[in-house]
C-alpha positions in Angstrom: 2.1 -8.7 -3.4 1.8 -11.8 -0.9 -0.4 -12.5 1.9 1.1 -14.3 4.9 -1.1 -16.8 7.1 -0.5 -14.2 10.1 -2.4 -11.4 8.0 -5.1 -13.8 7.7 -5.3 -15.1 11.4 -5.5 -11.0 12.1 -8.2 -10.7 9.5 -10.4 -13.5 10.8 -10.3 -12.4 14.7 -8.4 -15.7 15.4 -6.3 -16.6 18.1 -4.2 -19.3 16.4 -4.6 -20.8 12.6 -3.6 -23.8 11.1 -1.0 -22.4 9.0 -0.5 -25.3 5.9 -4.3 -25.0 5.7 -4.2 -21.5 5.3 -1.3 -21.4 3.3 -3.1 -23.8 0.8 -6.3 -21.6 0.6 -4.3 -18.0 0.5 -2.1 -19.3 -2.4 -5.2 -20.9 -4.0 -7.3 -17.6 -3.6 -4.1 -15.4 -4.8 -4.5 -17.8 -8.2 -8.0 -17.1 -8.7 -7.4 -13.4 -8.3 -4.6 -13.6 -10.7 -6.4 -15.0 -13.4 -8.2 -12.1 -13.4 -5.3 -9.6 -13.4 -2.3 -10.7 -13.2 0.0 -9.2 -11.8 -2.1 -8.2 -8.8 -2.2 -4.8 -8.1 -1.9 -2.9 -4.5 -4.2 -3.4 -2.8 -5.7 -6.6 -3.9 -4.2 -8.1 -0.1 -7.8 -7.0 0.9 -9.9 -9.5 -2.2 -7.2 -12.3 -1.4 -8.0 -12.3 2.4 -11.9 -11.9 1.6 -11.8 -15.3 -0.8 -9.3 -17.1 1.9 -11.4 -16.0 5.1 -14.4 -17.0 4.2 -12.8 -20.5 2.8 -11.5 -21.2 6.0 -13.8 -20.2 8.5 -16.8 -22.5 6.2 -14.6 -25.5 5.5 -17.6 -27.7 5.6 -19.3 -25.4 3.2 -22.5 -25.2 5.5 -25.1 -23.1 4.2 -27.7 -22.8 6.2 -28.2 -23.6 9.9 -31.1 -24.0 11.9 -31.6 -23.6 15.7 -35.2 -23.9 17.0 -37.1 -21.3 14.8 -33.8 -20.1 13.6 -32.4 -20.4 10.4 -29.2 -18.6 9.3 -28.2 -18.5 5.5 -24.9 -18.8 4.7 -22.7 -17.6 1.7 -22.0 -19.8 -0.9 -19.0 -22.4 0.4 -16.0 -23.2 -1.1 -13.2 -20.5 -2.4 -14.9 -17.9 -4.8 -14.4 -14.2 -6.1 -17.8 -12.3 -5.9 -18.7 -9.7 -8.6 -17.6 -7.0 -5.7 -14.3 -8.7 -5.5 -14.3 -8.8 -9.6 -14.9 -5.3 -10.0 -12.6 -4.3 -6.9 -9.7 -5.8 -8.5 -9.9 -4.5 -12.1 -11.0 -0.9 -10.6 -7.6 -1.6 -9.0 -5.8 -2.4 -12.3 -7.3 0.9 -13.8 -9.5 -1.3 -15.9 -12.8 -1.1 -16.7 -15.2 1.8 -15.6 -17.4 4.0 -18.5 -15.6 6.4 -20.8 -16.3 8.1 -24.1 -14.5 8.2 -27.1 -14.9 11.0 -29.3 -14.2 10.4 -32.9 -14.1 14.0 -34.1 -10.4 14.9 -35.5 -8.8 17.9 -33.5 -8.7 20.0 -36.7 -11.7 19.4 -37.5 -13.9 22.6 -38.5 -17.1 23.6 -36.2 -18.8 24.3 -39.6 -19.8 21.4 -42.2 -17.8 21.0 -45.5 -20.6 19.8 -47.2 -23.5 21.6 -48.5 -26.5 21.0 -45.8 -29.7 19.8 -47.5 -32.5 22.6 -47.5 -34.4 21.9 -44.4 -31.9 19.8 -43.3 -31.0 22.4 -40.5 -33.7 23.3 -37.6 -35.4 26.6 -38.5 -35.0 25.4 -42.7 -32.3 28.0 -43.0 -28.4 27.5 -42.5 
């Protein structure tokens, strides 16, 4: 799975893009994603674009800007993966989620094989 600089340009809605910088960010974002799931599953392109896009549009790592009485908070700076992006990668790879394990053998009888103790069964009679 490879993400191109053209795809990053389209994702960000830019007229042009710094090819070298975009390529570096895409490579680093893909490497970070592969640290969670390797090989990257189909659909991981969205996660890689999201990570690289955040880093591309905020190169100085500005976390807040104030103009007059208004302050805008930005997410964490740099190349990073959110908890939701990690979950998405794991889900795309078929990992995670809730599941149960039934330890009962398939040939188990519904009747106990031991004599139950008196008073063990509700109602006191077996």
